[in-house]
Every structure is written in C-alpha cells, then in structure tokens.
C-alpha positions as CSV (number, residue, x, y, z in Angstrom):
1,M,85.5,80.3,54.1
2,D,83.0,77.2,54.9
3,S,84.5,73.8,53.2
4,D,82.3,73.2,50.2
5,D,83.5,76.6,48.8
6,F,87.0,75.9,50.2
7,F,87.6,72.4,48.6
8,L,86.0,74.1,45.0
9,N,88.5,76.5,45.0
10,L,91.2,73.9,44.9
11,E,89.3,71.7,42.2
12,H,89.2,75.2,40.3
13,H,92.7,75.7,40.2
14,F,93.7,72.3,39.5
15,K,91.1,72.0,36.5
16,S,93.3,75.6,35.8
17,R,96.7,73.8,35.8
18,L,97.6,76.3,38.7
19,P,100.7,75.5,41.5
20,F,98.7,74.9,45.2
21,V,99.6,72.8,48.1
22,A,96.6,71.9,50.6
23,Y,96.9,70.8,54.4
24,R,96.5,70.6,58.1
25,K,98.5,69.8,60.6
26,P,98.4,67.0,63.2
27,N,95.3,67.0,65.4
28,N,94.3,70.6,63.9
29,I,90.8,71.4,62.4
30,V,92.0,74.3,60.1
31,T,93.1,73.1,56.7
32,K,94.9,75.5,54.7
33,A,95.6,76.4,51.2
34,F,98.7,78.2,49.1
35,L,97.3,79.0,45.9
36,Q,99.8,80.4,43.7
37,K,98.8,82.6,40.8
38,T,101.2,81.9,38.0
39,T,102.9,78.5,36.9
40,D,106.3,79.9,38.1
41,L,108.7,77.4,39.2
42,H,110.2,79.0,42.8
43,V,113.2,76.9,43.9
44,T,115.4,77.8,47.3
45,Q,118.3,76.9,48.3
46,Y,118.8,78.7,51.8
47,F,115.6,78.7,53.5
48,Q,115.2,82.1,53.9
49,E,112.1,82.7,51.8
50,S,108.5,82.4,53.2
51,G,106.2,80.0,51.9
52,F,105.6,76.4,51.6
53,V,108.6,73.7,50.6
54,F,108.5,71.1,48.7
55,A,111.9,68.9,49.2
56,P,114.0,65.8,47.6
57,F,115.2,63.2,49.2
58,D,118.2,63.3,47.3
59,D,119.0,66.7,48.4
60,S,121.4,67.4,44.8
61,N,118.3,68.4,43.0
62,Q,116.2,71.0,43.9
63,T,113.1,72.2,46.4
64,V,110.5,73.3,45.0
65,L,108.6,77.2,46.8
66,M,105.4,78.3,46.8
67,P,106.3,81.9,47.8
68,L,104.1,83.7,50.3
69,A,104.1,86.3,48.4
70,Q,103.1,84.9,44.9
71,C,99.8,82.5,46.6
72,E,96.5,83.3,47.7
73,V,95.7,81.4,51.1
74,L,92.8,80.3,52.4
75,T,91.8,78.7,55.1
76,C,88.7,76.5,57.1
77,E,87.8,74.4,59.5
78,L,86.6,70.7,59.4
79,E,85.2,68.3,61.6
80,M,87.7,65.6,63.5
81,N,86.7,62.2,62.9
82,T,87.4,61.4,66.6
83,S,88.1,57.7,65.8
84,E,90.4,56.9,62.7
85,K,89.1,53.8,60.8
86,H,91.0,50.0,60.7
87,Y,90.6,48.4,57.4
88,S,91.8,44.7,57.0
89,N,94.7,44.1,54.0
90,S,93.5,43.8,50.8
91,N,97.0,42.0,49.9
92,Q,96.8,42.5,46.4
93,T,100.6,42.1,45.6
94,N,102.5,41.2,42.4
95,D,104.9,38.3,42.9
96,E,107.6,39.6,40.5
97,D,107.4,42.8,43.2
98,K,107.6,40.3,45.7
99,A,111.1,38.6,44.6
100,F,112.6,42.1,43.9
101,H,112.0,43.0,47.2
102,V,113.1,40.5,49.2
103,N,116.3,40.1,47.3
104,L,116.6,44.0,47.5
105,V,116.7,43.7,51.5
106,N,119.3,40.3,51.3
107,K,121.6,42.6,49.1
108,G,121.1,45.2,52.7
109,I,121.2,42.8,55.1
110,D,124.6,41.2,53.6
111,A,126.1,44.9,52.8
112,I,125.7,45.5,56.4
113,K,127.3,42.1,57.2
114,K,130.2,43.5,55.7
115,G,130.2,46.4,57.4
116,L,129.8,49.0,54.6
117,F,126.8,50.3,56.9
118,H,124.9,49.7,60.3
119,K,121.2,50.3,58.6
120,V,119.6,51.5,55.2
121,V,115.8,51.8,54.8
122,L,114.8,49.8,51.4
123,S,112.3,51.1,50.1
124,R,109.5,50.4,46.6
125,S,107.0,51.7,44.0
126,E,103.6,50.4,44.0
127,T,101.1,51.0,41.4
128,V,97.1,51.4,41.3
129,D,95.0,52.1,38.5
130,V,92.7,55.1,39.6
131,S,90.2,56.9,37.8
132,E,91.1,60.6,36.4
133,N,90.0,63.9,38.7
134,I,90.4,62.0,41.9
135,S,93.0,64.5,42.8
136,I,90.3,66.9,45.5
137,S,88.1,63.5,46.7
138,V,91.6,61.7,47.7
139,F,92.4,64.7,50.3
140,K,89.0,64.5,51.5
141,Q,89.4,60.8,52.5
142,L,92.6,61.2,53.4
143,L,92.1,64.6,56.2
144,Q,88.5,62.6,57.3
145,T,91.1,59.1,57.9
146,Y,94.3,60.3,59.3
147,T,93.4,62.9,61.8
148,S,96.7,62.6,63.5
149,A,99.2,62.6,59.9
150,F,100.5,66.1,58.5
151,V,98.4,65.3,55.4
152,Y,98.3,67.3,52.2
153,C,97.4,67.4,48.5
154,W,100.7,69.1,46.7
155,Y,100.6,70.2,42.5
156,H,102.5,72.1,40.2
157,P,102.0,71.5,36.5
158,N,106.6,71.0,35.7
159,I,106.3,68.6,39.0
160,G,102.9,66.7,38.8
161,L,100.3,65.6,41.6
162,W,101.3,64.5,45.2
163,L,99.3,62.9,47.8
164,G,100.2,62.2,51.6
165,A,99.6,61.5,54.9
166,T,102.7,61.1,57.2
167,P,103.3,60.6,61.1
168,E,106.5,62.0,61.2
169,T,108.2,65.9,61.9
170,L,111.4,66.5,60.5
171,I,111.4,69.8,62.6
172,S,109.0,72.1,64.0
173,V,110.7,75.6,64.8
174,T,109.0,79.1,66.7
175,G,111.5,81.8,67.0
176,N,115.1,79.9,68.3
177,R,112.9,77.5,69.7
178,F,112.6,73.9,67.9
179,K,111.3,70.4,68.3
180,T,111.9,66.9,66.1
181,M,111.7,63.4,66.7
182,A,113.6,60.2,66.6
183,L,110.4,57.9,65.0
184,A,111.1,54.3,63.2
185,G,110.1,50.7,64.3
186,T,106.9,49.3,62.6
187,Q,104.6,47.2,63.2
188,P,100.6,46.4,62.6
189,Y,98.4,47.9,65.0
190,L,95.7,44.8,66.0
191,G,93.7,47.0,69.1
192,I,96.2,47.6,71.5
193,Q,99.0,49.9,71.8
194,D,101.0,48.3,74.9
195,V,103.2,46.1,73.0
196,I,106.1,44.4,72.7
197,W,109.4,45.6,70.6
198,Q,112.1,43.5,69.1
199,K,115.2,43.8,69.3
200,K,115.7,44.8,66.3
201,E,113.2,47.6,66.3
202,Q,114.7,48.9,69.3
203,E,117.9,48.8,67.6
204,E,117.5,50.7,64.9
205,Q,114.9,53.4,66.8
206,Q,117.6,54.2,69.0
207,Y,120.2,54.7,65.7
208,V,117.8,57.4,65.0
209,T,117.8,58.7,68.1
210,D,121.8,58.7,68.5
211,Y,121.7,60.2,65.2
212,I,119.8,63.0,65.8
213,E,121.6,64.0,68.9
214,T,124.8,64.0,67.6
215,Q,124.3,66.0,64.6
216,L,122.2,68.5,66.8
217,K,124.4,69.1,69.5
218,P,126.9,71.7,68.2
219,L,124.1,73.5,67.2
220,V,121.8,73.5,69.6
221,S,121.6,74.3,73.8
222,D,118.6,73.5,76.3
223,L,118.8,70.3,74.0
224,K,116.0,67.5,75.8
225,I,115.4,63.9,74.5
226,S,112.1,61.9,76.5
227,E,111.7,58.6,77.0
228,T,110.4,56.4,73.7
229,Q,107.1,55.8,73.7
230,T,104.9,54.3,71.3
231,I,102.4,55.9,68.9
232,K,99.5,55.2,66.9
233,A,100.0,56.7,62.9
234,G,96.9,55.0,61.0
235,N,97.3,51.1,61.3
236,L,100.5,50.9,62.8
237,L,102.5,51.5,65.6
238,H,106.2,53.3,66.1
239,L,108.7,54.3,68.3
240,Q,109.5,58.1,68.3
241,S,111.7,59.6,71.1
242,N,110.7,63.9,70.8
243,I,113.4,66.0,71.0
244,S,113.5,70.0,72.1
245,G,116.2,72.1,72.4
246,I,117.1,76.4,71.5
247,L,118.4,76.6,68.3
248,H,122.0,78.9,67.6
249,T,122.4,78.4,63.7
250,D,119.7,79.4,60.8
251,L,117.1,76.4,59.9
252,H,119.4,76.0,56.6
253,S,122.8,74.7,59.0
254,V,120.2,72.1,60.3
255,L,118.2,71.1,57.3
256,K,121.8,70.2,56.1
257,K,122.3,68.0,59.3
258,L,118.8,67.0,59.6
259,H,118.4,65.6,56.3
260,P,117.6,62.6,54.9
261,T,118.2,61.1,58.8
262,P,118.6,56.9,58.8
263,A,115.2,56.4,59.9
264,V,114.5,57.4,55.5
265,C,118.1,56.6,54.5
266,G,120.0,54.8,57.0
267,L,123.1,55.1,58.6
268,P,126.4,56.6,58.2
269,V,124.3,58.4,55.9
270,E,126.4,58.7,52.8
271,E,127.1,55.1,52.5
272,A,123.4,54.2,52.8
273,K,122.6,57.2,49.8
274,T,124.9,55.2,47.7
275,F,123.7,52.3,48.2
276,I,120.4,53.7,48.7
277,L,120.5,55.5,44.4
278,K,122.3,52.6,42.8
279,N,120.4,49.0,43.9
280,E,116.5,50.9,44.3
281,S,114.9,50.4,40.8
282,Y,113.6,53.6,41.0
283,N,113.6,57.2,41.5
284,R,112.3,58.6,44.5
285,N,112.3,61.8,43.7
286,Y,110.0,63.8,46.4
287,Y,109.1,60.3,48.6
288,T,111.3,60.5,51.9
289,G,112.4,64.6,51.1
290,F,110.6,66.6,53.0
291,L,107.2,69.8,53.1
292,G,105.8,71.8,55.1
293,E,105.4,75.8,56.2
294,L,108.8,78.2,55.4
295,N,109.2,81.2,58.2
296,L,105.4,81.9,58.7
297,K,104.5,85.1,61.2
298,E,102.3,84.1,64.3
299,T,100.7,85.8,66.3
300,T,100.3,84.7,69.9
301,S,98.9,86.5,72.7
302,R,101.7,87.0,76.1
303,N,98.9,87.0,77.9
304,T,97.1,84.1,79.3
305,N,94.3,85.9,81.1
306,K,91.8,86.5,78.2
307,R,89.3,88.7,80.3
308,N,92.5,91.2,80.5
309,V,91.8,93.1,77.2
310,E,94.0,95.7,78.1
311,N,97.1,93.7,78.0
312,N,96.5,91.5,75.3
313,A,97.5,94.4,73.4
314,Y,101.7,93.6,74.2
315,N,101.0,90.6,71.5
316,S,104.9,88.3,70.7
317,I,105.1,87.6,66.6
318,K,107.1,84.9,65.6
319,T,108.9,83.3,62.9
320,V,107.4,79.5,62.8
321,S,108.8,76.3,60.5
322,H,106.9,73.8,60.6
323,L,108.3,71.0,58.5
324,F,107.3,66.9,57.8
325,V,109.1,63.8,55.9
326,N,107.3,62.8,52.9
327,L,106.7,59.1,54.0
328,R,103.0,57.5,53.4
329,C,102.3,59.6,49.7
330,M,101.3,58.8,46.5
331,Q,102.0,60.1,43.2
332,I,98.9,60.6,40.8
333,K,99.4,60.7,36.9
334,T,97.1,60.5,34.7
335,N,95.1,57.1,36.0
336,E,97.4,55.4,37.8
337,A,98.8,56.1,41.6
338,F,102.4,55.2,42.4
339,I,102.6,54.8,46.3
340,Y,105.6,55.0,47.9
341,V,106.7,52.4,50.9
342,G,110.0,51.3,52.8
343,G,111.4,50.2,55.7
344,G,114.7,49.9,57.9
345,I,116.9,46.8,57.3
346,T,119.3,45.6,59.7
347,K,121.7,42.9,60.4
348,D,118.6,41.4,62.3
349,S,115.7,42.1,59.5
350,N,113.8,39.2,58.2
351,P,113.3,39.6,54.7
352,E,109.4,38.4,54.1
353,L,108.9,40.6,57.3
354,E,110.2,43.6,55.9
355,W,108.5,42.9,52.4
356,Q,105.2,42.5,54.9
357,E,105.9,45.8,56.6
358,T,105.6,47.4,53.3
359,V,102.0,46.3,52.5
360,S,101.2,47.4,55.6
361,K,102.1,51.1,54.8
362,A,100.4,50.8,51.2
363,E,97.3,50.6,52.8
364,T,97.8,54.0,54.3
365,M,97.5,55.3,50.7
366,K,94.8,52.6,49.5
367,R,92.9,53.3,51.6
368,A,92.2,56.8,50.6
369,L,92.0,55.3,46.7
370,M,89.4,52.8,47.6
371,S,87.4,54.5,49.6
C-alpha cells in the first residue's frame, strides 16, 4: 500500500472512533497498522494471544490487546530520514512545575539516604496546547524525526490517544531466543557521542544491568551481556548494555520478572514503586508501561543463497514478540497534549540537573507538536 492510502485509512479509522495502532520498529522502513474492526475493549492477562499489546506502568491494571484476528493489518514503506534533526530546547517551563519536581527529587534523595531504596525513577507530566485532529500529522512527524526509535500512534475510544518515540526495548523474542537491554543515564547530545559519564549515571546503569541479570538467570541459559556503550536517541545520549540468551519459560513469566525495570521504577522495585504511587502528583497510566507485537508468526528462509530456489522451500515459521518500554510519549486529549518525562534518582543526584533532564526529554515530543 502506498503511504497516502495508508495514512488516509488511519484518518478514517480515527474519525470513525475505531481502535487502531500504527507503528514502525527502530531503523526500519516498514510502517504497520492494526485496524480493529469493532470498538470492543480486549484485554490480556497471560500474554498467550496474538496481536498488539498496550500495558500500563502499574501491573495491577489491565493490559489492552488488539487481537490479530479482530484487525485488518496494513503495511507501507516510508523513506527514512537518515539524519535526525537537532533542535534547541524551547525552555518554556512552569515555575510551579519546577518547584514541585525539585521538591519531589529531594524527597527521593532523602528516602535513599534513609535506606528505603537505592534508586527511584521520578516523573512528571507537562501540558502543551494543541489544535484538534492533529494525531496523524504528529505521528508522521515522529516517523520522520526519530528513525532509530520505536514510533507509534495508538488509539482506543475507551482509553484515549497515545503517541511516542521510545528508544528502549523491553524484550524481543524469536522462537526461544530473546534480546533485551539495560538503558539508563542521560545527557544532552552536543554533536559527539564519545562523552564522559559521571559516577551517578554509570552507577544508575549498572543497577539496571545487575537487576535484569539477576531476574533472568533462573529462567534462561546462555545469558550474554555486552559491554556498556553510549547510544544516541534523538537529542539525548544514554548508556546501554545489550542482553541476550535462550528462554526456558513462557513470555508471561519473563514479563513478571522484567516489568517494571529499575530503569522506569527503581531498586528495589516494590519499595520504589510504592514511593512513586504515593508521591508523584499524577497517574502514569501507560507511561513507563510497555507496548508492541505479541506472538506474531514470522517466516524466515533457512537458505541464505537466494539463487538456490529449491532449498528456499525449507522455510522456518517462528513466533515473535517485540515489546518496547513506553518512554518519550504523550497523550492527546481534545486541545491538550500531556507529555510524560522522568529520570533516575540516586544518592548522588542533583535536583536542578534532574529537572533539566526532564526538560530535555520533553523536547522529543514537543518537536513533533511544533513542526
């Protein structure tokens, strides 16, 4: 399908108030859409179905499913913008928002010093006025601007409209082989990736890596963890370690171990989560939850020699899931966009710098709204 027809279908579905999700995986030219045929709200508990899932931060709430069997699936190819644009920060922030967030960070640091937890991820919501019916145009802008992110536009009339461009994989599974990542630490991208990381960021990233390793070890074999590297996501840099191995259990069991990770919650997880739910001034809903393809069938050729047509008949069909952490996202309600941003707090955190980090992260979504 050509791109014009693809986006016209999305517009029509949205105006008809029918559920849909459109998305593109990182560094891919294929954009895909699931158009649900009815307004039914489907949920999943054990992640055994096939379709697209949208899970909240607080796993005591329901995970929404768009079942493959109830959807029309569309695809189109879009030319990738090979260089992500660089914008300067608008720095239009509210003094009251800043004061609340700085105070919240100070509370987090005090709790860490009292020994309640080692790390906590604290976030806030920022509101931007927007014009009505901008959803598909914002999605197009995100696709053009953030080629290395998982970019999506998700809508259900009973839940609302969410868009995002997240840099973080929760887990990717093909057959029984999995890949995930430990992503933490943030600093602005100023033209170079070979940067110096402070102790706070290095410690924060190591917390996440160690936690994922500990959680997965009883469930997997051949566990491999890469060296930590600096990666670029939009106008920001992060520290990342890649983790892979072979699963010996079902996806539901792995998700219970991984979500929420210290990268979006803290460590220990339950203590940090309790602090977040008590002290943040809003409901995260689907921010820092996860979303993506669930148990789809993928056919791959066992023969790498494309000229050998006879052997190409021996194809392999595997079940694949690609789930991403819902970061760098926003919810649009009528004439307002609610942008969600946060950062990891440790004993060495500087509240002013933590505030500036959230300002930088908010720019990811503001660029798409203001373009």
